[in-house]
Biotite code that builds the C-alpha atoms (Angstrom):
import biotite.structure as struc

atoms = struc.array([
    struc.Atom([7.228, 18.863, -28.270], chain_id="A", res_id=1, res_name="UNK", atom_name="CA", element="C"),
    struc.Atom([9.971, 17.053, -26.053], chain_id="A", res_id=2, res_name="UNK", atom_name="CA", element="C"),
    struc.Atom([13.073, 19.144, -26.466], chain_id="A", res_id=3, res_name="UNK", atom_name="CA", element="C"),
    struc.Atom([15.383, 16.168, -27.517], chain_id="A", res_id=4, res_name="UNK", atom_name="CA", element="C"),
    struc.Atom([13.178, 15.436, -30.669], chain_id="A", res_id=5, res_name="UNK", atom_name="CA", element="C"),
    struc.Atom([12.031, 11.548, -29.105], chain_id="A", res_id=6, res_name="UNK", atom_name="CA", element="C"),
    struc.Atom([8.646, 10.726, -29.212], chain_id="A", res_id=7, res_name="UNK", atom_name="CA", element="C"),
    struc.Atom([6.133, 10.741, -25.944], chain_id="A", res_id=8, res_name="UNK", atom_name="CA", element="C"),
    struc.Atom([6.301, 7.140, -26.341], chain_id="A", res_id=9, res_name="UNK", atom_name="CA", element="C"),
    struc.Atom([10.116, 6.733, -25.444], chain_id="A", res_id=10, res_name="UNK", atom_name="CA", element="C"),
    struc.Atom([9.466, 9.017, -21.994], chain_id="A", res_id=11, res_name="UNK", atom_name="CA", element="C"),
    struc.Atom([9.047, 6.652, -18.775], chain_id="A", res_id=12, res_name="UNK", atom_name="CA", element="C"),
    struc.Atom([5.795, 7.658, -16.860], chain_id="A", res_id=13, res_name="UNK", atom_name="CA", element="C"),
    struc.Atom([5.203, 7.599, -13.224], chain_id="A", res_id=14, res_name="UNK", atom_name="CA", element="C"),
    struc.Atom([4.314, 4.100, -11.731], chain_id="A", res_id=15, res_name="UNK", atom_name="CA", element="C"),
    struc.Atom([1.769, 4.766, -9.315], chain_id="A", res_id=16, res_name="UNK", atom_name="CA", element="C"),
    struc.Atom([1.401, 1.446, -7.676], chain_id="A", res_id=17, res_name="UNK", atom_name="CA", element="C"),
    struc.Atom([5.160, 1.441, -7.035], chain_id="A", res_id=18, res_name="UNK", atom_name="CA", element="C"),
    struc.Atom([5.114, 4.999, -5.679], chain_id="A", res_id=19, res_name="UNK", atom_name="CA", element="C"),
    struc.Atom([2.495, 4.360, -3.212], chain_id="A", res_id=20, res_name="UNK", atom_name="CA", element="C"),
    struc.Atom([4.165, 1.172, -1.868], chain_id="A", res_id=21, res_name="UNK", atom_name="CA", element="C"),
    struc.Atom([7.253, 3.289, -1.484], chain_id="A", res_id=22, res_name="UNK", atom_name="CA", element="C"),
    struc.Atom([5.179, 6.164, 0.290], chain_id="A", res_id=23, res_name="UNK", atom_name="CA", element="C"),
    struc.Atom([3.479, 3.336, 2.595], chain_id="A", res_id=24, res_name="UNK", atom_name="CA", element="C"),
    struc.Atom([6.760, 1.892, 3.667], chain_id="A", res_id=25, res_name="UNK", atom_name="CA", element="C"),
    struc.Atom([8.200, 5.486, 4.455], chain_id="A", res_id=26, res_name="UNK", atom_name="CA", element="C"),
    struc.Atom([5.375, 6.532, 6.292], chain_id="A", res_id=27, res_name="UNK", atom_name="CA", element="C"),
    struc.Atom([4.478, 3.276, 8.308], chain_id="A", res_id=28, res_name="UNK", atom_name="CA", element="C"),
    struc.Atom([8.453, 2.963, 9.407], chain_id="A", res_id=29, res_name="UNK", atom_name="CA", element="C"),
    struc.Atom([8.299, 6.635, 10.408], chain_id="A", res_id=30, res_name="UNK", atom_name="CA", element="C"),
    struc.Atom([4.906, 6.121, 12.582], chain_id="A", res_id=31, res_name="UNK", atom_name="CA", element="C"),
    struc.Atom([5.523, 2.703, 13.876], chain_id="A", res_id=32, res_name="UNK", atom_name="CA", element="C"),
    struc.Atom([9.130, 1.795, 13.896], chain_id="A", res_id=33, res_name="UNK", atom_name="CA", element="C"),
    struc.Atom([8.754, -1.493, 15.610], chain_id="A", res_id=34, res_name="UNK", atom_name="CA", element="C"),
    struc.Atom([7.491, -2.638, 12.347], chain_id="A", res_id=35, res_name="UNK", atom_name="CA", element="C"),
    struc.Atom([11.266, -3.620, 11.587], chain_id="A", res_id=36, res_name="UNK", atom_name="CA", element="C"),
    struc.Atom([11.717, -5.454, 14.577], chain_id="A", res_id=37, res_name="UNK", atom_name="CA", element="C"),
    struc.Atom([11.430, -8.944, 15.608], chain_id="A", res_id=38, res_name="UNK", atom_name="CA", element="C"),
    struc.Atom([9.478, -10.366, 18.334], chain_id="A", res_id=39, res_name="UNK", atom_name="CA", element="C"),
    struc.Atom([12.068, -9.777, 21.132], chain_id="A", res_id=40, res_name="UNK", atom_name="CA", element="C"),
    struc.Atom([12.113, -5.975, 20.393], chain_id="A", res_id=41, res_name="UNK", atom_name="CA", element="C"),
    struc.Atom([15.701, -6.156, 18.592], chain_id="A", res_id=42, res_name="UNK", atom_name="CA", element="C"),
    struc.Atom([16.104, -4.665, 14.881], chain_id="A", res_id=43, res_name="UNK", atom_name="CA", element="C"),
    struc.Atom([15.364, -6.921, 12.427], chain_id="A", res_id=44, res_name="UNK", atom_name="CA", element="C"),
    struc.Atom([18.183, -5.935, 9.808], chain_id="A", res_id=45, res_name="UNK", atom_name="CA", element="C"),
    struc.Atom([17.143, -8.411, 6.987], chain_id="A", res_id=46, res_name="UNK", atom_name="CA", element="C"),
    struc.Atom([13.706, -7.338, 7.044], chain_id="A", res_id=47, res_name="UNK", atom_name="CA", element="C"),
    struc.Atom([14.898, -3.713, 7.277], chain_id="A", res_id=48, res_name="UNK", atom_name="CA", element="C"),
    struc.Atom([16.975, -4.487, 4.092], chain_id="A", res_id=49, res_name="UNK", atom_name="CA", element="C"),
    struc.Atom([14.100, -5.809, 2.431], chain_id="A", res_id=50, res_name="UNK", atom_name="CA", element="C"),
    struc.Atom([11.645, -3.273, 3.267], chain_id="A", res_id=51, res_name="UNK", atom_name="CA", element="C"),
    struc.Atom([14.138, -0.458, 2.425], chain_id="A", res_id=52, res_name="UNK", atom_name="CA", element="C"),
    struc.Atom([14.853, -2.312, -1.117], chain_id="A", res_id=53, res_name="UNK", atom_name="CA", element="C"),
    struc.Atom([11.145, -2.303, -2.060], chain_id="A", res_id=54, res_name="UNK", atom_name="CA", element="C"),
    struc.Atom([10.982, 1.535, -0.883], chain_id="A", res_id=55, res_name="UNK", atom_name="CA", element="C"),
    struc.Atom([13.940, 2.551, -2.724], chain_id="A", res_id=56, res_name="UNK", atom_name="CA", element="C"),
    struc.Atom([12.925, 0.766, -5.593], chain_id="A", res_id=57, res_name="UNK", atom_name="CA", element="C"),
    struc.Atom([9.496, 1.947, -5.213], chain_id="A", res_id=58, res_name="UNK", atom_name="CA", element="C"),
    struc.Atom([10.662, 5.657, -5.208], chain_id="A", res_id=59, res_name="UNK", atom_name="CA", element="C"),
    struc.Atom([13.050, 5.324, -8.068], chain_id="A", res_id=60, res_name="UNK", atom_name="CA", element="C"),
    struc.Atom([10.388, 3.497, -10.344], chain_id="A", res_id=61, res_name="UNK", atom_name="CA", element="C"),
    struc.Atom([7.707, 5.391, -9.039], chain_id="A", res_id=62, res_name="UNK", atom_name="CA", element="C"),
    struc.Atom([8.476, 8.984, -10.253], chain_id="A", res_id=63, res_name="UNK", atom_name="CA", element="C"),
    struc.Atom([9.154, 7.460, -13.612], chain_id="A", res_id=64, res_name="UNK", atom_name="CA", element="C"),
    struc.Atom([13.163, 6.869, -13.568], chain_id="A", res_id=65, res_name="UNK", atom_name="CA", element="C"),
    struc.Atom([14.369, 4.028, -15.328], chain_id="A", res_id=66, res_name="UNK", atom_name="CA", element="C"),
    struc.Atom([18.195, 3.436, -15.121], chain_id="A", res_id=67, res_name="UNK", atom_name="CA", element="C"),
    struc.Atom([20.128, 2.921, -18.414], chain_id="A", res_id=68, res_name="UNK", atom_name="CA", element="C"),
    struc.Atom([22.447, 0.155, -17.001], chain_id="A", res_id=69, res_name="UNK", atom_name="CA", element="C"),
    struc.Atom([20.534, -3.596, -16.909], chain_id="A", res_id=70, res_name="UNK", atom_name="CA", element="C"),
    struc.Atom([21.851, -4.320, -13.453], chain_id="A", res_id=71, res_name="UNK", atom_name="CA", element="C"),
    struc.Atom([20.202, -1.204, -11.905], chain_id="A", res_id=72, res_name="UNK", atom_name="CA", element="C"),
    struc.Atom([17.249, -1.516, -13.978], chain_id="A", res_id=73, res_name="UNK", atom_name="CA", element="C"),
    struc.Atom([16.678, -4.701, -12.656], chain_id="A", res_id=74, res_name="UNK", atom_name="CA", element="C"),
    struc.Atom([17.235, -3.781, -9.010], chain_id="A", res_id=75, res_name="UNK", atom_name="CA", element="C"),
    struc.Atom([15.335, -0.805, -9.225], chain_id="A", res_id=76, res_name="UNK", atom_name="CA", element="C"),
    struc.Atom([12.162, -2.141, -11.229], chain_id="A", res_id=77, res_name="UNK", atom_name="CA", element="C"),
    struc.Atom([8.544, -2.167, -10.407], chain_id="A", res_id=78, res_name="UNK", atom_name="CA", element="C"),
    struc.Atom([8.830, -6.182, -10.341], chain_id="A", res_id=79, res_name="UNK", atom_name="CA", element="C"),
    struc.Atom([11.490, -5.580, -8.019], chain_id="A", res_id=80, res_name="UNK", atom_name="CA", element="C"),
    struc.Atom([9.760, -3.586, -5.584], chain_id="A", res_id=81, res_name="UNK", atom_name="CA", element="C"),
    struc.Atom([7.205, -6.198, -5.382], chain_id="A", res_id=82, res_name="UNK", atom_name="CA", element="C"),
    struc.Atom([9.336, -8.805, -5.046], chain_id="A", res_id=83, res_name="UNK", atom_name="CA", element="C"),
    struc.Atom([11.254, -7.464, -2.084], chain_id="A", res_id=84, res_name="UNK", atom_name="CA", element="C"),
    struc.Atom([8.021, -6.203, -0.278], chain_id="A", res_id=85, res_name="UNK", atom_name="CA", element="C"),
    struc.Atom([6.646, -9.939, -0.684], chain_id="A", res_id=86, res_name="UNK", atom_name="CA", element="C"),
    struc.Atom([10.054, -11.375, 0.762], chain_id="A", res_id=87, res_name="UNK", atom_name="CA", element="C"),
    struc.Atom([9.608, -8.672, 3.818], chain_id="A", res_id=88, res_name="UNK", atom_name="CA", element="C"),
    struc.Atom([6.140, -10.046, 4.274], chain_id="A", res_id=89, res_name="UNK", atom_name="CA", element="C"),
    struc.Atom([7.520, -13.766, 4.389], chain_id="A", res_id=90, res_name="UNK", atom_name="CA", element="C"),
    struc.Atom([10.243, -12.481, 6.689], chain_id="A", res_id=91, res_name="UNK", atom_name="CA", element="C"),
    struc.Atom([8.086, -10.858, 8.985], chain_id="A", res_id=92, res_name="UNK", atom_name="CA", element="C"),
    struc.Atom([5.455, -13.751, 8.946], chain_id="A", res_id=93, res_name="UNK", atom_name="CA", element="C"),
    struc.Atom([7.983, -16.457, 9.916], chain_id="A", res_id=94, res_name="UNK", atom_name="CA", element="C"),
    struc.Atom([9.527, -14.305, 12.905], chain_id="A", res_id=95, res_name="UNK", atom_name="CA", element="C"),
])
């Protein structure tokens, strides 16, 4: 039983897809840093920001943490992880 007396239905659980996305971005960026560079080899700050947002949201939601404040809950949700990842893909394809 939960020490706070709350039922198991109220406890957030790990979100494996978000966690896997975060781990993939972390490992990919570590092993292949040019992933976050443009065609000229310069750092692409917009792409890096989107990838770091997706990674942060993926880790936060992936381990089961759900922020209380609505703004933070939206910014670090599984959906925002997916949105940032799609936007990063579009940025990478257009450069």
